N, C-alpha and C positions, 0 to 999 in steps of 0.2 A: 685371306689376305685382304688388304686395300691396295688395289691395282694403282691407283691415282697416287696415293702415299709413296708407295714402292718407287714410282717412276720420277716422282719430285725428288726423291732421295738419290736414286741412281743418276740421275741428271744433274745433281748437285745443286738444286733449286731451293731445297730446304736447308742445307748446309754445305761447306765447302772449306776444303782445305788447299785448294788450288790457288798458286800465286801469279801463275801467268797465263797470257791468252794460249800458247802454244799447248801448255797442258791441257787446258779445256778442250781445245780441237782435237788433241790425240787421243783424249779421254772418249770423246764422242765419236771419233773416226773420220767425220766430215761435219760440216756444219753449213746448211745453206745459208748464200750469202748474195743473192741477185738484189736485195735490198740492202745495199753495204752499211747504211747508217744502223739499220735496224740489226743486222748481224753483229755488228760492234756493241749494241746494248744487249744481245743473245749472251755473248761472251762475258760483258760486265757484271749481268745477272748471276753469273757464276764465279764470279771472283770477289774478292774484299777489297774494298778501298782503293779500287781503280777507276779511272776518268775515261772520257772518250778519247782524250788526247795521248793517255796512256797506249791503248790499243792501237790508236792510229801510228804511233812510233813503233811498235810492234811490226806492225804490217809495213811501214818505211822501210825498216832494218832487214825484213825477209823472216822474221820469227814463225810468222802465219803467212800464207800462200792463199791465192785464190785463182781458183781456175774452173773449168767446165769438168767434171768428174760426174761419174753414177748417172743419175737423171740428166736429160741435158741442160742444165743451169751451173749458176755459179756455185761454190763451195768453198768454204775455208777449209784447208788441210795443212797439216803439219809438214815441214820440209822432211822430215823422216820418212814420211808416209806417201808422199806424192808420186812416186815414182810405180812402187807396187800397186798403187790404187788404179792409176792410170791403164797400167797392163792388163790388169783385172777386169776395169769396168768399159775401158774405150771401146771394145769391140761392139759392145751393146749399144751405146750410144752412137756409135758409127754406123751400126743397121738401123738404128732410129733417124738417123740424118741421110740414110740412104736416097730416100724420095726427093729430097733439096739438092743432094748432091746431082742428081740426075736433070730435074728440072732447070739447075743453074749450069751445068755442063761442066762441072766440076769432076776431074778423074784423076786416078793415080799419077798419070805423069805431070799433069798441072799442079797437083800438090807436092811432087817431088822437086819441082821448078821452083815453087813459090816458098817451099820451106828453106831451100838454098839462098834465096833471094833475101827472106826474112833473117835468117840466121847470120847472114854476112854483113845485114844493116846493124844489127844488134851486138855484132861480136866487140870486145873489148871493154864492156860493163855500159855500153848505152841502153837507153831505157826511151822506146819510142811509144806515143799514143797508137791508136787503131788507124786514125786518119793519118798519120804520118806514115804508118806501113802500106797504108793504100797506096799513096806518093811513090813509095819504093817499088811496089808492084809494077804499077802503071809505067814507071820507066823503064822496065823490062819486057814492056809490052802485054803484060797480063791484065783483063779487065777487071778490076776491083770495085766496080761500083756496085751501089745498093746492098741488097743481102749477100752478093758474092762475097764482099770485104769480110763479113761477119762468119762465114762459113768457111772462108780460107784460114782465118785466124784461129777460129775454133776448132779447125782440124789440126792446126800447130798445135793448140793444147793438148789436144786428146794423142798427139804422136809424140809429146815430151819435146818439142822443140822450145816452147816459149812458156812461161808463166808470168803473173803478175810483177811488175815493179813497183817502185813508189808511185804515189800519186803526184801531179804535178799540178798545184792547185787544186782543183775539183776533178781535173780529167784523171782518169787511168792510163798507166802504160804498162807495156811487156818488156820482159827481159829474157836472156837465154836462158833455160832451166839449168843447163850444165855450168853457167857463171853463177848463177842464183844458187843451187844448191850443187857444190861440185861433187859430194859424195853423199851415197844412201845405200842403204842394204838393199838385194835383191830378193825376193821371194818366187818361187815356183808357183804356178797357177793354183795348186791345191793348198799350199801352206798361205798364199793370199786370201784365197775363199775362207780358209779356216779362221785364218786372221780377222777378216771383217765382219764374220758370222760370230764369233766371241765377243769382239768388241761391240756390236751393235747391242747384241742381248744383255752383256754386261753393264752397258750405259743407259739404256734405253729399255730394258726389260722392265717389268714383265711384259713381253709382246707375243705376238703370233707369226706364224709364217709369212702369212700374206702381208704384215705390216713389214717385215723384213725385205719382201720382195718389190712391195712399194718406194721403200725407202733407197735400197740399192741400186735398182733398176735391172737387177739379176733376173734369171729364171727361176721357176719354183723349182725345177730339178736341180739348180744350182744350190737353191736354200736348203733344201732338203740334204745334198751332200756336204755343204756347210754344217749344219747340225750334227751330222753323223762324226764328221771329223772333231767336232768339238765337244763331242759329249763327258768327257773329261772334266771340263770346266763348266758345263750348263746344266739344268735340271729343268723339268716340266711339271706343270701341274693343270688340272682341268677346272676351272673357276667356269661357273654358270653354263656348264657344256662347251666352254672354249679352251682350247690346248695354248697354255703360255708357256713361253720360257724366259728363262733368265740365269743368272749367274748363280753356280752351287753353293757358293760363297755369301751370298747376298744376305744381310741381316733383315730380319723381318722388322719392320720400324714403325712404330705408332707416335713418333716423336713429332713434337711441335713443329710444324710447318709455317710456311710464311703467311700470315692473314689475307695477304692481298698480292698479286702479281701483275704489274702490266708488262706483258711478255709482247715482244715485237713481231712484226709480221715473218711468218714464215718460222717461227721459233719452232725449235726441236720438239718439244713439249706438244707441238699440235701437228707440225708437217709430217713427223717423222712416223706416223701410225695411219693405216688405211681405214681402220676401226677406231671411233671416236666415242664409243659407249661409256669407257671409264671414265670419261672427263666431261662428257656434254648430255644433258638432259635431252631424249628425243622429244620431249614436248615443245622444245623450242623450234622444231621443222629443220626441214632439208637446208634451206637458206644459212641457218646459222653455222652450218660445216664452213661453208664457204667464208663467211664473215671472221671465223677463228684466225684464219689465213692471213687476214689483214691487219691482226693485233689482238691477241684474247686479253681479255680482264678476266683474272682467275682469282677464287674465293675459295679457300678451305679446299685448295687442289681442283676444283670444278671452276670449267668456263661459263659465267653468268653473262657475259656481255662482250663488246669488242670496243676499241678506242681507236682515238687519232691525235695527232698532236698538231699545232700549228705555233707559228712564233709571232708575237707582237710585241714591239717595243723592248726587245731583249728579254723578254717572258718565254717560257714554254707553256703554251696552254693545252691542258690534257682535259678532253671531252670524252667521256663514258657514255656508250650507248649500251645499256642492260639489257639482259632478254626479261628480267622479270624484276619489280621492285626492289632497289638495295634498302636493308635497314641502317641505322645509324649507325652501328656498329661498323658495317662494311662500307660506308662512306668515308668514315675517318680511316679505314684501314687503305683505302683506295687513294686517300690525300696523302697519307705517308708514302705510299708507293709512288706517287707523282712527286714529292719533295727528293725520293730516292732518285728517280730518274733525272730530275733538274740536277742534283749534285753531281750525276755522272755527266752531264753536260756541260756542267761549270756555270748553270744559269738558274736563275729563280724560276718557280714553276707551279703554278695554279691549276687547280681541278673544277671543271664546270660540268 
């Protein structure tokens, strides 16, 4: 089994039948999105014929949401999943945040007070920016300066009070979760753990337990319990002395894969694994692992460099920094990948 090929297939990077951003996000479970523009491109790569504007519209309408879940960072999540995901992972994120809560003198009593104020300010379909929420808190005597504001709003997300609203120009807003997503299913903790485990290894597999622990932010004990509860849907195989898990119904594929991909920062193909040996030649060195997170240039399933884009006179300029020399075929393939990215943005694109 070729692990990298299987991941490309399961992540829907080699071929896809998905038609909406919500389908992609639901399939993957969650999509890291602190780089908002890059996260939209991550969804675009897994859909056919969509543009940045199409995904922005889905975000505006609330078909996909953006909140802090799992590791303490932004993720796109599907509305149908947001509540059970928060219930499962928020305790772990709060544990990671506990030091900062103490340093910033934020306790449960203050959070209850701030939650009420934020909910009252947003009630009735209002959507406010973080700065505007800070002003609301200041009016009732809560110091929301500096990092305190970030952690107060962060906690409101984790407690299911707020989630993303539509953007106002380039500014992000918050909306009441109960108004943005009126009804969703509830799961027990065991049901949620089994569901997230199954979804990760189905969409991201073949992967190892430590990959899932890294991606989800859950404990190794939780990961093992999730695997035990998901045994009816998952199977394992030992490859090069490592145990990989994946869907028991996964077709083994050696199908034609994209000749080149320009993956955005924090794409699930790179960020979702602790072990990158399946896609990254160790000869490139430890620094290459970090550079992958900034945007990986992928050829024949392997990371062969990183890339960045700038804009000049209405053109997207793509610059690739390869880990090794690229041959003529690879350069042509990356030129086509750059054109695809330009079409997604609705701009001409050039590769340098």
